[in-house]
C-alpha positions in Angstrom: 34.6 -9.9 41.1 34.8 -6.2 41.8 34.7 -5.1 45.4 31.7 -3.0 46.0 29.3 -4.2 43.3 28.4 -2.4 40.1 31.1 -0.6 38.1 29.1 0.4 35.0 30.0 4.1 34.3 27.9 6.3 32.1 30.1 9.2 30.8 29.4 11.9 28.3 32.2 12.7 25.9 32.6 15.6 23.4 35.7 14.6 21.5 38.0 11.7 20.4 40.7 12.7 22.8 38.3 12.7 25.8 37.3 9.1 25.0 40.9 8.0 24.7 41.7 9.6 28.1 39.0 7.6 29.8 39.8 4.4 28.0 43.4 4.5 29.4 42.0 4.2 32.9 39.4 1.6 31.9 42.2 -0.5 30.3 44.1 -0.4 33.6 41.0 -1.4 35.5 40.4 -4.3 33.2 43.8 -5.7 34.1 42.9 -5.7 37.7 39.7 -7.7 37.2 40.8 -10.2 34.4 44.0 -11.9 35.6 45.7 -15.2 36.1 47.2 -15.9 39.6 50.7 -17.2 39.3 51.7 -17.3 43.0 51.7 -20.0 45.6 48.1 -21.2 46.5 48.8 -20.6 50.2 49.4 -16.9 49.5 46.3 -16.4 47.5 44.0 -15.1 50.3 46.5 -12.5 51.3 47.3 -11.5 47.8 43.6 -11.2 46.8 43.1 -8.6 49.5 45.7 -6.3 47.9 44.0 -6.9 44.5 40.6 -5.9 45.8 42.1 -2.8 47.4 43.7 -1.9 44.1 40.4 -2.4 42.3 38.6 -0.2 44.8 41.2 2.6 44.4 41.1 2.5 40.6 37.3 2.7 40.7 37.5 5.7 43.0 40.0 7.4 40.7 37.7 6.9 37.7 34.7 8.2 39.6 36.6 11.3 40.8 38.0 12.0 37.4 34.6 11.7 35.9 33.2 14.3 38.4 36.1 16.7 37.8 35.9 16.5 34.0 32.1 16.9 34.0 32.2 19.9 36.4 35.0 21.4 34.2 32.8 21.1 31.1 29.8 22.7 32.8 31.8 25.4 34.6 35.4 25.9 33.4 37.9 26.7 36.2 39.5 29.5 34.1 36.2 31.4 34.3 36.1 31.0 38.0 39.8 31.9 38.5 39.3 35.2 36.6 36.6 36.1 39.1 38.7 34.9 42.1 41.6 37.2 41.1 39.2 40.2 41.3 37.6 39.0 44.5 41.1 38.8 46.2 42.0 42.2 44.8 38.8 43.8 46.1 39.3 42.2 49.6 42.9 43.4 49.7 42.0 47.1 48.8 38.5 47.4 50.5 39.9 49.5 53.4 42.5 51.5 51.5 42.4 55.3 51.7 44.7 55.6 48.7 43.0 57.4 45.8 44.5 55.1 43.1 43.6 52.0 45.1 40.0 53.2 45.5 39.8 53.8 41.8 41.2 50.3 41.2 38.7 48.9 43.7 35.7 50.4 41.9 37.0 49.1 38.5 37.4 45.7 39.9 33.9 45.7 41.4 32.5 46.6 38.0 34.6 43.9 36.3 33.6 41.3 38.9 29.9 42.2 38.5 30.2 41.7 34.7 32.0 38.3 35.1 29.5 37.0 37.6 26.6 38.1 35.3 28.3 36.1 32.5 28.5 32.9 34.5 25.5 33.3 36.8 23.4 30.6 35.1 26.3 28.1 35.2 26.8 28.9 39.0 23.1 28.4 39.7 23.1 25.1 37.7 26.2 23.9 39.7 24.3 24.8 42.9 21.3 22.8 41.8 23.3 19.8 40.7 25.6 19.6 43.7 23.3 19.7 46.7 25.0 16.5 48.0 28.4 18.2 48.1 29.9 18.0 51.6 31.4 21.5 51.0 27.9 22.9 50.2 26.3 21.2 53.1 28.7 22.8 55.6 28.2 26.3 54.0 25.5 28.9 54.6 24.0 28.0 51.2 22.7 24.8 52.6 20.7 26.7 55.2 19.4 29.2 52.6 18.2 26.4 50.3 16.5 24.5 53.1 14.6 27.7 53.9 13.5 27.9 50.2 15.7 31.0 49.5 16.1 31.7 45.8 19.4 33.3 45.0 18.2 34.2 41.5 15.6 36.5 42.7 17.7 38.1 45.5 18.5 41.8 45.6 21.4 42.4 43.1 24.1 43.5 45.6 23.3 40.6 47.9 23.2 38.1 45.0 26.6 39.2 43.8 28.0 38.6 47.3 26.5 35.2 47.5 27.7 34.2 44.0 31.2 35.6 44.8 31.4 33.4 47.9 30.1 30.4 45.8 33.0 30.9 43.3 35.5 30.7 46.2 33.7 27.6 47.6 33.7 25.8 44.2 37.4 26.4 43.6 38.2 25.2 47.1 36.3 22.0 46.5 38.1 21.4 43.2 41.4 22.0 44.9 40.6 19.4 47.6 39.3 16.9 44.9 42.6 17.2 43.0 44.6 16.7 46.2 42.5 13.7 47.2 42.9 12.2 43.7 46.7 12.6 44.0 46.7 10.8 47.3 44.6 7.9 45.9 46.9 7.6 42.9 49.9 7.4 45.2 48.3 4.7 47.3 47.5 2.7 44.2 51.1 3.0 43.1 52.3 1.7 46.5 50.4 -1.5 45.8 52.3 -2.3 42.6 54.8 -4.7 44.3 51.9 -6.6 46.0 50.2 -7.2 42.6 53.1 -9.0 40.8 51.5 -12.4 41.4 48.5 -11.4 39.3 49.3 -11.7 35.6 46.8 -9.5 33.7 45.1 -10.7 30.6 46.0 -8.6 27.6 43.8 -7.0 24.9 40.6 -8.0 26.8 38.4 -5.0 26.0 36.1 -4.8 23.1 33.7 -2.0 22.0 30.4 -1.4 20.3 28.9 1.9 19.0 25.2 2.5 18.5 23.8 5.7 16.9 20.8 5.7 19.2 21.6 5.8 22.9 18.2 4.3 23.8 18.9 1.0 22.1 19.9 -1.9 24.2 22.4 -4.7 23.3 20.0 -6.9 21.4 20.9 -9.0 18.3 18.9 -8.1 15.2 16.8 -11.3 14.9 15.3 -10.6 18.4 14.6 -6.9 18.1 11.2 -5.4 18.8 9.2 -3.4 16.4 9.3 0.4 17.0 6.6 1.5 19.5 5.7 -2.2 20.2 7.5 -3.5 23.2 5.9 -6.9 23.0 6.1 -7.5 19.2 9.2 -8.9 17.5 10.3 -7.6 14.1 11.0 -11.2 13.0 8.9 -13.5 15.3 10.6 -16.9 15.6 12.2 -16.5 12.1 15.8 -17.3 13.1 16.0 -20.8 11.7 14.0 -19.7 8.6 16.7 -17.1 7.9 19.4 -19.7 8.3 17.8 -22.4 6.2 16.9 -20.0 3.5 20.5 -18.9 3.1 21.7 -22.5 3.0 19.0 -23.5 0.4 20.0 -20.5 -1.7 23.3 -22.4 -2.2 25.6 -19.4 -2.5 29.2 -20.3 -3.2 30.4 -17.9 -0.5 28.4 -19.8 2.1 29.5 -23.1 0.8 33.1 -22.2 1.6 32.4 -21.6 5.3 33.9 -24.4 7.4 31.6 -24.3 10.4 28.1 -23.1 11.5 29.5 -20.1 13.3 31.3 -18.9 10.2 28.0 -19.1 8.3 26.3 -17.1 11.0 29.1 -14.5 10.9 28.8 -14.2 7.1 25.0 -13.8 7.4 25.7 -11.0 9.9 28.1 -9.4 7.4 25.3 -9.2 4.8 22.9 -7.8 7.4 20.8 -10.9 7.6 19.3 -11.1 11.1 21.1 -13.4 13.5 21.6 -13.9 17.2 25.1 -12.3 16.8 26.1 -8.8 17.8 29.1 -7.0 16.3 32.0 -5.7 18.5 35.4 -4.4 17.7 38.9 -4.2 19.2 39.3 -0.6 18.0 37.4 2.0 20.1 37.6 4.5 17.2 35.7 2.0 15.0 33.0 1.8 17.6 32.9 5.5 17.9 32.4 5.8 14.2 29.2 3.9 14.4 28.1 5.8 17.6 28.4 9.2 15.9 26.3 8.2 12.9 23.4 10.7 12.6 20.0 9.3 13.7 16.6 11.0 14.0 13.4 10.0 15.7 10.3 12.1 15.1 12.4 14.9 13.7 14.8 15.0 16.7 18.5 14.2 16.5 19.4 11.5 19.0 22.5 10.9 21.1 24.8 7.9 20.4 26.3 5.4 22.8 29.5 3.4 23.0 29.8 0.3 25.1 33.0 -1.0 26.7 32.8 -4.8 27.2 35.3 -6.7 29.4 34.3 -10.3 28.9 35.2 -13.1 31.4 36.6 -15.0 28.5 37.1 -14.7 24.7 36.3 -17.8 22.7 37.6 -18.9 19.4 35.2 -20.0 16.7 36.9 -23.4 16.9 36.5 -23.9 20.6 34.4 -26.9 21.8 31.9 -24.7 23.6 31.2 -22.5 20.5 30.9 -25.6 18.2 28.5 -27.3 20.6 26.4 -24.1 21.0 26.2 -23.8 17.2 25.4 -27.4 16.7 22.5 -27.2 19.2 21.3 -24.1 17.4 21.3 -25.8 14.0 19.7 -29.0 15.1 17.0 -27.6 17.4 14.5 -24.9 16.5 11.8 -25.4 19.2 11.8 -26.5 22.9 13.6 -29.2 24.7 13.6 -30.4 28.3 16.9 -29.5 29.9 17.2 -33.0 31.5 17.2 -34.6 28.0 20.2 -32.6 26.7 22.5 -35.1 28.4 21.6 -37.7 25.8 22.6 -35.5 22.8 25.6 -36.9 20.9 28.3 -34.4 19.8 31.6 -35.2 18.2 31.3 -38.9 18.9 30.2 -38.7 22.6 27.0 -38.0 24.4 27.1 -34.9 26.6 26.7 -37.0 29.7 30.2 -38.3 29.0 31.6 -34.8 28.8 29.8 -33.1 31.7 28.9 -34.3 35.1 25.1 -34.3 35.2 23.3 -34.5 38.6 20.4 -36.9 39.4 17.9 -34.5 37.8 19.9 -34.7 34.6 21.3 -31.1 34.7 24.7 -29.5 35.0 25.2 -25.9 36.2 28.1 -25.0 33.9 26.4 -26.5 30.9 23.2 -24.6 31.6 25.2 -21.4 32.1 27.0 -22.0 28.8 23.8 -22.3 26.8 22.0 -19.4 28.4 24.8 -16.8 28.7 26.6 -14.7 26.1 29.8 -15.8 24.5 32.3 -13.3 23.0 33.9 -14.9 20.0 37.0 -14.0 18.0 36.2 -15.1 14.4 38.3 -16.3 11.6 38.8 -13.3 9.3 36.9 -14.2 6.2 36.5 -10.7 4.6 38.2 -7.3 4.4 35.4 -5.5 6.3 35.9 -7.8 9.3 39.7 -7.2 9.1 39.6 -3.4 8.9 36.8 -3.2 11.6 38.8 -5.6 13.8 35.5 -7.4 14.4 34.4 -9.7 17.2 30.9 -11.2 17.8 28.9 -11.9 20.9 26.6 -14.9 20.5 23.5 -14.6 22.7 22.3 -17.8 24.4 18.9 -19.6 24.6 16.1 -18.9 27.0 15.8 -21.2 30.0 12.4 -21.4 31.7 11.5 -23.3 34.9 7.9 -24.6 34.5 7.7 -26.5 37.7 10.1 -27.5 40.5 11.0 -30.6 38.5 10.7 -29.4 34.9 13.0 -26.9 33.2 13.0 -26.3 29.5 15.3 -24.5 27.0 13.7 -22.5 24.2 16.1 -22.6 21.2 13.9 -20.1 19.3 14.1 -17.4 21.9 16.9 -15.3 23.4 18.3 -15.6 26.9 17.1 -13.4 29.7 20.7 -12.8 30.6 21.9 -9.3 29.6 25.3 -7.6 29.4 23.9 -4.1 30.0 23.9 -4.1 33.8 26.4 -6.9 34.3 30.0 -6.5 35.6 31.3 -7.3 32.1 30.2 -3.9 30.8 32.7 -1.5 32.3 31.3 1.7 31.0 29.1 3.3 28.4 29.9 6.6 26.7 27.1 9.0 25.6 27.9 11.1 22.5 25.6 14.2 22.4 23.8 14.6 19.1 25.2 18.1 18.7 28.7 16.8 18.9 28.4 13.9 16.4 29.3 16.0 13.3 32.4 17.4 15.0 33.6 14.0 16.1 32.9 12.5 12.7 35.2 15.1 11.2 37.9 14.3 13.8 37.6 10.6 12.9 37.9 11.3 9.2 41.2 13.2 9.9 42.3 10.0 11.6 41.4 7.8 8.6 38.2 6.4 10.1 35.3 7.1 7.6 32.8 5.3 5.3 35.5 4.6 2.8 37.9 2.8 5.2 35.2 1.0 7.3 33.5 -0.5 4.2 36.4 -1.4 1.8 34.2 -3.1 -0.8 34.3 -1.2 -4.1 30.6 -0.4 -4.2 30.7 1.0 -0.7 33.9 3.0 -1.4 32.2 4.4 -4.5 29.3 5.6 -2.4 31.7 7.3 0.0 33.5 9.1 -2.9 30.2 10.3 -4.3 29.1 11.6 -1.0 32.5 13.3 -0.3 32.8 15.2 -3.6 29.1 16.0 -4.1 29.5 18.9 -1.6 
């Protein structure tokens, strides 16, 4: 549990290197929230306080870094610093009686006026976007804005003075931010010895890229029709898809050892399922996020999700096999209280889980209605090169009366990852940066030809590459 609630960051990135910089911090954060306590039980309460403090410090570091990087994108410090040099020179020589100094003063004023004109729009945008800044609130600008004063329409000489002072204020704020960031990083480092009793789980993060930033995390079989929020593309067709594939009697499906492997193979061939693809490699996710996508003639941004699951299951784990068995054998609705009598692997569920008098079990209900992240058996080259994982989305629970709760096996759970603590961050990739990032990825060996190693797909990649 993260101290302080939500930790879902939405961050805009413009390059591969920028993504990797952020992911380094998110990986460190994941190790503070997914761990195994190896100390003495009596010391747990004391130790957990240090852990929560470390979580809080790391979250603050990421938030401050996000603010610094975003500000730097919109208004680069080197542009401000050039103006600051001229401002300091003008202030130093403004009372000089030396002829050369006066000439230098006039030249500096002209140069400053030119520089301010060049960045005026960026300065005004910063002013508009940072009205909550404590530095701004304690400055004369706050009073001017409260009075409805518009700097843009001010007399030119007065406007240049105001903008010059704003440059100084912004640089001062950035200096204080960087100093504060250094102090927080030092405080986090001091906690290292207190955290040795928490063994972090390794390789816990997985990623998913989507070419349309508006899309949610919804498996293909439950997606809605475009422009129809209440109409499914495949209304209650999940079992029909599954049965049709089995009846088709394909040798490739015959080889699969379990239900989950069949579902994974269906997903591989783009047959709608309740699975969603993820990857251990963030660059693979980025590859899918930067695919060009248009809607009504407009290019759309992409999105990359960073998922930090509470647990990673294997396709052979009991929970996964039970989940899949219930999926295969049930296509409609069942009372939750009757699930206890279902037999699985030689035992009824009541002999595996402690059901209460009403015939329910909280963990069992959570298992069926949540989302499981599953590491599959690698059955094809595409899954291998894409370092694939799958999330399997649970069934819908519905309480009809105080005493009657049902589970709908043909519908998807209401539980969602999007606003849950398991999603650490989402990255937005602007549409105008997609092509540039695709070229970066190609130089790193991430392209159509490597992501889809089948001969027909590789042939399509070659034709596309050399047709230009």
